[in-house]
C-alpha positions, 0 to 999 in steps of 0.5 A: 538510900545512900548517896556516894559521890566520886570526883576525879581531880588533879591529885586523885579521886575524892569520895564522899557520902551521906551519913545515915545508916540503919541498925536492927534492934532487938525487938525486930524494928530498926533505928536510923542513925545520921552520923555513920561513917560509910567510906572506909580506908582499907589501907593506910599507905595504899589508895584503897577504900570501900563504901557501904550502904543498907544495914549498918552491921553484920550480926552484932558488929558494925560495918565500921568495926568490921572495916577496921578489922579488914584494914588490920588484915590488909596492913599485916597487923592481924597475926591470924591473917598475915597472908592478907597483907597488901604489897605494892603489886596488889590489885583491886580484884584481889582486895575485892576477893578478900573483902567478900571472903571476910564480909560474906563468907566468914560473917554474913553467910553464917547468919543467913544460911541454915 
């Protein structure tokens, strides 16, 4: 179970979560780690973040690593996805659409769809 708390304060919003995550092992069992990062800044200049829960990976890549890859795209530092760079007129909807495109369409769906 994941717990995420968001508190609105004068200067903005503070977000925190627990740190337990589950990763699948080669033998089909699971390992719980109690030191995972579950909240990720998706851009260094804009106040955009994502939180995760459930399994801590997609395939062999951790969610933390994938979130860093997504941040590189949003910051215009991935030469294969320059059109993903956020500008001053970004919307939460556009960020969500891109997050789903990467995490689900590019990665997760290929593992669960025959």
